[in-house]
C-alpha positions in Angstrom: 10.3 11.4 18.2 6.9 12.9 17.3 5.1 13.0 13.9 2.4 15.4 13.0 0.6 12.8 10.9 0.0 9.1 11.2 2.5 8.1 8.6 6.1 9.4 8.8 9.6 8.1 8.7 12.5 10.1 10.0 16.1 9.6 9.0 19.1 11.2 10.5 22.7 11.0 9.5 23.4 8.5 12.3 20.7 6.1 10.9 21.9 6.1 7.3 24.5 8.5 6.2 23.7 9.9 2.7 26.7 8.3 1.1 25.6 4.8 2.3 22.0 5.0 1.0 21.5 2.7 -2.0 17.9 3.4 -3.1 15.4 6.2 -3.2 11.7 5.1 -3.0 8.5 7.0 -3.4 5.1 5.8 -2.2 1.9 7.4 -3.4 -0.7 6.2 -0.9 -3.7 7.8 -2.5 -7.4 7.9 -1.5 -8.5 6.0 -4.6 -5.3 4.6 -6.1 -1.8 3.9 -4.8 1.6 3.2 -6.4 5.3 3.3 -5.9 8.6 3.9 -7.7 12.2 3.6 -6.8 15.7 4.1 -8.2 19.1 3.0 -7.2 22.2 5.0 -6.4 24.0 3.2 -9.3 21.4 4.3 -11.9 19.5 7.3 -10.4 17.7 8.2 -13.6 16.4 4.7 -14.2 13.1 4.8 -12.3 11.4 1.5 -11.6 7.6 1.2 -11.1 5.3 -1.7 -10.6 2.8 -2.6 -13.3 -0.5 -3.8 -11.8 -2.7 -6.0 -13.9 -6.5 -6.2 -13.9 -7.9 -8.2 -16.7 -6.8 -6.4 -19.8 -5.8 -3.2 -18.0 -2.2 -2.4 -17.0 -1.6 0.6 -14.7 1.2 2.1 -12.6 -1.3 2.4 -9.8 -3.7 0.0 -8.1 -6.9 0.7 -6.2 -6.3 1.6 -2.5 -8.2 -1.6 -1.6 -7.3 -4.0 1.2 -8.7 -7.4 1.8 -8.2 -9.2 5.2 -9.3 -12.7 6.0 -12.1 -13.2 8.5 -9.3 -13.7 11.1 -7.8 -10.3 10.3 -4.8 -11.6 8.3 -3.6 -9.9 5.2 -5.1 -11.5 2.1 -4.7 -9.1 -0.9 -4.2 -5.5 -2.0 -5.3 -3.5 -5.1 -6.9 -5.2 -8.1 -6.3 -8.6 -6.5 -8.3 -7.6 -3.4 -11.2 -6.5 -5.5 -11.2 -9.7 -7.6 -10.7 -12.1 -4.6 -13.4 -10.3 -2.5 -15.9 -10.8 -5.4 -15.0 -14.4 -5.6 -15.1 -15.0 -1.9 -18.5 -13.4 -1.5 -20.0 -15.3 -4.5 -18.8 -18.6 -2.9 -19.8 -17.6 0.6 -22.2 -19.8 2.5 -24.7 -18.4 4.9 -22.7 -19.3 8.1 -19.3 -18.4 6.7 -17.5 -15.5 8.3 -17.1 -12.5 6.1 -13.7 -11.1 5.1 -12.8 -7.5 5.9 -12.8 -5.4 2.7 -11.6 -1.8 2.8 -11.9 0.4 -0.3 -10.6 4.1 -0.5 -9.8 4.0 3.2 -6.9 6.4 3.3 -8.7 9.3 4.9 -9.8 7.3 8.0 -6.2 6.7 8.8 -5.5 10.5 9.3 -4.9 11.7 12.8 -3.7 14.8 14.5 -0.6 13.7 16.4 1.3 10.4 16.8 4.2 9.9 19.2 6.7 7.2 18.8 
């Protein structure tokens, strides 16, 4: 199977016949902000979204920001990543390893052809 972009998921009728699919999900992986929504087969018009909290702000989208530990492990995403990075850097001592902080990183993920 070959994809023309880095991110792609292919379904065929053998993988999940249409009648057996229980949910529909949409992911908006944006350059600056990202979000998601989903609905179920039982209530297709009831659309669920996440509400991200940042201080007094509530939003259906969060910054496309990723924070990894100095060892490269996932630490936080979105508003949490921004807040935790600020806290980590303010408490950082001279010899401490720095975390990996990625902000608005979507476009560096783009590639021409990916084969799976």
